[in-house]
Each structure stands twice: as C-alpha cells, then as structure tokens.
N, C-alpha and C positions, 0 to 999 in steps of 0.2 A: 649326260647320261649318269655320271656319278652323283650329281646333285640330286637326282630323283631317288637314288639309293638311300640317301640320308632321310628323305621324306617318306620312305616306304611305310614305316610304322604309322605315320599320320594318315597316309592314303588308305592303308588297310583297315584301320580301326575307325576312321572318320574323325572330323574335327571336334565333334561333340564330346568325345572322351577326353580331349586335351584342354577343355575349357578352363578348368580350375588349376592348371599346371603351368608354371613358368619353366622353360628349359634353357639351361646354360651348360654347355659342354666344353671342356678344355681337353686337348689331346696332345701328347708329346711322343716323339719317336716314330719310327716306321716310315713307310712311303705313303704316297697319296691315297692309293687304294686301300691299304691297311687301315689308315686313319678313318676313311669313310665307313668301313666295316665296323670299326671300333665305336664310332659315334652312333651308328645305326643300332648296334647292340646295346650301348649304354642307354639310349632313349627307350628302347623296348623293355629292358630289364627294370629301369627306374619306374616306368609306368605300371608294370606288374607289381612292383614293391609298393608303390603309392596306393594302388587299389587294394592291396592286401592289408595295409595299415589303416587307411582312412576311409575306405568304402567297404563293400561287402565281399565275401569270399566267392560268391557265385559269379559276379561280374569279373573278378580277377581270373577265375578258371576259364571263363568265356574268352577273355582277351588272350590268355596264354595259349588256348587251343587254336585260336585264329592265327597267332604268330607262328606256332610250331607247325601247323599245316602248310603255311606258306613257305617258310624256310627255317630249318632248325638252328642255323647260325645266328638267328635273331636273338635267341636266349642262351644258347650254349656256345662257349668259345671253342675254337679249333686248337687242339693241343699240339699239333705238329710243329716242330721247330727244326732248324738246320742242324744236321749232325756234325759234331766237331771232327776236324782232320786228325788222322793218326799218322804215326811214323811209318816209313817203308812204302810210301806211295804219294801221289800228287793230291789225293782227296781223301774223303772219309772211308770209302770202300775200295777204290781203285788202287792197284799195286803197280810199282814200277816194273817194266818188262824184264824178263829174266833172259840172260845171255849165257850160253854154254861155252863160247869161244872168244 
C-alpha cells in the first residue's frame, strides 16, 4: 500500500510527463511512513520545478493543479511538529496532579 503512495505522482500525471526525467531520491530520518510522504512530495515538487524551468508555464500550472486537487500535501509540507516537554508535568501540556493533604 505504501509503495503505491510513492508512485502516486506518476499514476496521477501519467508516464508521458516523466519521459525526459531521471528520478533519484535519498531520504534520511523519520519513520517509514514519513519517508514515503517525503519521497512523494520530493518527486511532485521536482517535476513542477522541472516543468517551470525547462518546459512551458501552462503545463507547469496544469500539473500543479492536478496535484493540488488530489492532495495538498503533494506540494505543501505539513508544518506540525511535536511540542517540547515543559517543567511541572509529565508532558507538554499535562500537569502533575495537585494534592491538598
């Protein structure tokens, strides 16, 4: 199932748009699913950049619209991160229980 997520940009846009492009992706850190999402995003963003630089602007816009209509995370990163732990409690927001006696 996760393997198909990596191929989503290719399946959405068709093999014809990837004809003149070699794809090599290196990924470090994170878990398996996070890596899949990162690779998927890297392929999508790089194809849009390639079309902007070497092909015409209209086909780039067309590709961008197809990808954004399918899933916004194909081109835009998710900024949510884990909140750091603070003092006075076991986690970021939770506090230790208060005792009066």
